[in-house]
C-alpha positions in Angstrom: -60.8 44.2 -16.4 -62.3 42.5 -13.3 -63.9 39.9 -15.4 -60.6 39.2 -17.1 -58.8 38.8 -13.8 -61.4 36.3 -12.6 -61.0 34.3 -15.8 -57.2 34.3 -15.3 -57.5 33.4 -11.7 -59.9 30.5 -12.5 -57.7 29.3 -15.2 -54.6 29.2 -12.8 -56.7 27.5 -10.1 -57.9 24.9 -12.4 -54.4 24.3 -13.7 -53.0 23.8 -10.1 -55.9 21.5 -9.2 -55.2 19.4 -12.3 -51.4 19.3 -11.5 -52.2 18.3 -7.9 -54.5 15.5 -9.0 -52.0 14.3 -11.5 -49.2 14.2 -8.9 -51.5 12.4 -6.5 -52.4 9.8 -9.1 -48.7 9.3 -9.9 -47.8 8.9 -6.2 -50.6 6.3 -5.7 -49.5 4.4 -8.7 -45.8 4.4 -7.5 -46.9 3.2 -4.1 -49.0 0.5 -5.6 -46.2 -0.6 -7.8 -43.7 -0.7 -4.9 -46.2 -2.7 -2.8 -47.5 -5.2 -5.4 -44.9 -5.4 -8.2 -41.6 -5.5 -6.3 -40.6 -8.8 -4.7 -37.5 -8.8 -2.6 -35.4 -12.0 -2.9 -32.8 -12.8 -0.2 -29.9 -14.5 -1.8 -27.9 -16.6 0.6 -24.2 -15.7 0.8 -21.8 -18.6 0.2 -20.3 -19.9 3.4 -16.6 -19.1 3.9 -14.7 -22.4 3.5 -12.0 -22.9 6.2 -9.2 -25.0 4.8 -7.3 -27.4 7.0 -3.6 -26.8 7.5 -3.0 -30.2 5.8 -5.4 -29.6 2.9 -2.6 -30.1 0.3 -1.5 -33.4 1.8 -2.7 -36.6 0.2 -5.9 -37.5 2.2 -4.7 -41.2 2.3 -1.5 -40.1 4.1 -3.4 -37.8 6.5 -5.9 -40.7 7.3 -3.0 -43.0 8.1 -1.5 -40.5 10.5 -4.9 -40.0 12.2 -5.2 -43.7 12.6 -2.1 -43.4 14.7 -1.0 -47.0 15.0 2.8 -47.8 14.7 2.2 -49.5 11.3 -0.1 -46.8 9.9 2.4 -44.1 10.9 5.2 -46.0 9.2 3.1 -46.3 6.0 2.3 -42.5 6.1 6.0 -41.6 6.5 7.0 -44.0 3.6 4.4 -42.4 1.3 5.5 -38.9 2.2 9.1 -39.7 1.4 8.0 -41.3 -2.0 6.4 -37.9 -2.9 9.4 -35.8 -1.7 11.4 -35.7 -4.9 11.1 -31.9 -5.0 11.4 -31.5 -1.2 8.8 -31.3 1.6 6.2 -28.5 1.9 6.0 -26.9 5.3 2.9 -28.8 6.3 4.6 -32.1 5.3 7.5 -31.2 7.5 5.1 -30.7 10.4 3.4 -34.0 9.7 6.7 -35.9 9.7 7.7 -34.3 13.0 4.3 -35.2 14.5 4.7 -38.8 13.4 8.1 -39.0 15.0 6.9 -37.6 18.3 3.8 -39.8 18.4 6.1 -42.9 18.0 8.6 -41.7 20.7 5.9 -40.9 23.2 3.1 -43.5 22.5 4.9 -46.3 20.8 8.5 -46.4 22.2 8.9 -50.0 21.1 8.7 -48.7 17.5 12.1 -47.7 16.1 12.0 -44.4 14.3 14.1 -45.0 11.1 13.4 -41.7 9.3 14.8 -38.2 9.4 12.4 -35.5 10.6 13.1 -32.1 9.0 13.8 -29.3 11.4 10.8 -27.1 12.1 11.9 -23.4 12.1 8.4 -21.9 12.1 5.5 -21.6 14.6 2.6 -24.0 14.2 0.0 -25.4 16.7 0.9 -29.0 16.2 4.5 -29.2 17.2 3.8 -26.5 19.8 1.1 -28.7 21.4 3.4 -31.7 21.6 6.1 -29.5 23.2 3.6 -28.5 25.9 2.6 -32.1 26.4 6.2 -33.2 26.9 6.4 -30.5 29.6 3.3 -31.8 31.4 1.0 -29.0 30.1 -2.3 -29.7 28.5 -2.6 -27.2 25.6 -5.9 -25.4 25.8 -5.1 -22.2 23.8 -5.0 -23.9 20.4 -8.1 -23.6 18.2 -9.3 -27.3 18.1 -10.3 -27.3 14.4 -9.1 -30.7 13.2 -8.4 -34.3 14.4 -4.8 -33.7 15.4 -5.4 -30.5 17.3 -8.0 -32.5 19.3 -5.8 -35.5 20.0 -2.2 -34.2 20.4 -2.8 -32.4 23.8 -3.7 -35.8 25.3 -0.1 -36.9 24.9 0.3 -35.4 28.3 -1.5 -38.4 29.7 1.8 -40.3 29.5 3.2 -37.9 32.2 2.6 -38.6 35.9 0.5 -36.5 38.3 -2.1 -35.3 35.7 -4.3 -32.5 37.1 -8.1 -33.1 37.2 -8.9 -30.3 34.9 -6.5 -31.7 32.3 -8.4 -35.0 32.5 -11.7 -33.2 31.9 -10.3 -31.3 29.0 -8.8 -34.5 27.5 -12.1 -36.3 27.8 -14.0 -33.6 26.0 -11.4 -33.3 23.2 -11.0 -37.1 22.7 -14.8 -37.5 22.5 -14.8 -34.9 19.7 -11.9 -36.7 18.0 -13.6 -40.0 18.1 -16.7 -38.5 16.5 -14.4 -37.5 13.6 -12.6 -40.9 13.4 -14.1 -43.6 15.5 -11.7 -46.3 14.5 -8.5 -44.3 15.3 -6.1 -46.6 17.2 -4.3 -43.6 18.7 -7.5 -41.8 20.0 -9.0 -45.0 21.4 -5.7 -45.9 23.2 -5.5 -42.4 24.7 -9.1 -42.6 25.8 -8.3 -46.0 27.5 -5.4 -44.5 29.3 -7.6 -41.6 30.4 -10.2 -43.9 31.8 -7.6 -45.9 33.6 -6.2 -42.8 35.2 -9.7 -41.9 36.3 -10.0 -45.4 37.9 -12.6 -46.5 35.4 -11.0 -49.8 34.3 -14.1 -51.3 32.8 -14.5 -48.4 30.5 -10.8 -48.4 29.7 -11.0 -52.0 28.6 -13.8 -51.1 26.1 -11.7 -48.5 24.4 -8.5 -50.5 24.5 -10.4 -53.4 22.8 -11.3 -51.0 20.0 -7.7 -50.0 19.6 -6.5 -53.6 19.6 -9.1 -54.5 17.0 -7.2 -52.4 14.4 -3.7 -53.0 15.8 -3.8 -56.4 17.5 0.0 -57.0 17.6 1.0 -53.6 19.0 3.3 -54.2 22.0 2.1 -51.2 24.1 -1.5 -52.1 23.7 -0.9 -55.6 24.8 1.0 -54.4 27.9 -1.9 -52.1 28.8 -4.3 -55.0 28.3 -2.3 -57.1 30.8 -2.2 -54.3 33.3 -6.0 -53.8 33.1 -6.5 -57.5 33.5 -4.5 -57.3 36.7 -6.5 -54.4 38.0 -9.7 -56.2 37.2 -8.3 -59.2 39.2 -8.0 -61.4 36.1 -4.6 -62.5 37.4 -4.2 -65.6 35.2 -4.8 -63.5 32.0 -2.5 -60.8 33.2 0.3 -63.3 34.0 -0.1 -65.2 30.7 0.0 -62.0 28.6 2.9 -60.7 30.6 4.9 -63.8 30.1 4.2 -63.8 26.4 5.4 -60.2 26.0 8.5 -60.9 28.1 9.6 -63.3 25.4 9.8 -60.2 23.1 11.4 -57.8 25.7 13.0 -59.8 28.5 14.2 -56.7 30.3 11.1 -54.7 30.4 10.7 -53.5 34.0 7.0 -52.9 33.7 6.3 -56.4 32.5 8.6 -58.0 35.1 6.8 -56.0 37.8 3.4 -57.0 36.5 4.4 -60.7 36.4 5.7 -60.4 40.0 2.4 -58.9 41.2 0.2 -61.4 39.2 2.2 -64.4 40.5 2.0 -63.0 44.1 -1.8 -62.6 43.7 -2.1 -66.2 42.6 0.0 -67.2 45.6 2.7 -68.6 43.3 5.5 -67.2 45.4 8.3 -69.2 43.8 7.4 -67.8 40.4 7.0 -64.3 41.9 10.5 -64.5 43.5 12.1 -65.5 40.2 10.7 -62.3 38.6 11.8 -60.2 41.5 15.3 -61.6 41.2 15.3 -60.6 37.5 14.2 -57.1 38.6 17.0 -56.9 41.1 19.5 -57.9 38.4 18.5 -54.8 36.5 18.1 -52.5 39.5 20.0 -54.0 42.5 19.6 -50.9 44.6 15.8 -50.6 44.2 14.4 -50.7 47.8 10.9 -51.7 46.7 12.2 -54.8 44.9 14.4 -55.7 47.9 11.4 -55.5 50.3 9.2 -57.4 47.9 11.7 -60.3 47.9 11.9 -60.2 51.7 8.1 -60.5 51.8 8.2 -63.4 49.4 10.8 -65.2 51.4 8.6 -64.8 54.5 5.7 -66.2 52.6 7.9 -69.2 51.7 8.9 -69.4 55.4 12.5 -68.8 54.6 13.0 -66.4 57.5 16.8 -66.4 57.7 17.1 -65.3 54.1 14.4 -62.8 54.6 16.1 -61.2 57.6 19.4 -60.9 55.7 
């Protein structure tokens, strides 16, 4: 009996040892397989594509609007109306409204001869222009395309711009020009920005870029004449001013510019003639009255000056 028990015990022990060895070998093989045979490959996830609000608009039309000159805006509007047989999409309505506002604020000499659909829904583009008209530089809008970068700077046409607004405008306009370096609108706005900062030399550079692509634009030529005056190029300022007055004889800014340029050139007779034209338009303007009195004194016409 005892011998049988020892045989049974030995058999069981041997069986357990064999099972343990087999399990150990299997584990080692699995670990070796995991370490040597399995190669983990990281597959890059596709980037999420962010579509522009105007992604359904003809790229040619959008490019014309981004150029921003009076002529290019007119072309963009004409193309939009040609494609409007079935009506305007919401983003096309916004684009037409943006075009109309750019012309009324930036290019007032350009007559707007198209109907702009009423916008009854919220969007960052018309909201930004509304803020600019109120003298507010819009900073809450996500600047994700050319127009959201440029439109806040329409506030530059308001007086008494705050310093932080100028800093924001410079940053955004720089980004806009990186997207479209030849934009007439962006270069013109940057020229105005530099002029307001008192950096006339830099303003002239950007204005020249705008003029290169829109040489006959009235507002650009007026700004050029004003910059020439600031830089003491009085002859050029007067010459340009006189040429432009032939197109708009009652433009107060041009008449005032020609008065100042003539005065700086000590051509007091010519300066007085421009002041008289100003007084015909604004007879109660004290500044013009005093300017004429000053000119009369320069001409030694003291009796007229005293009256």
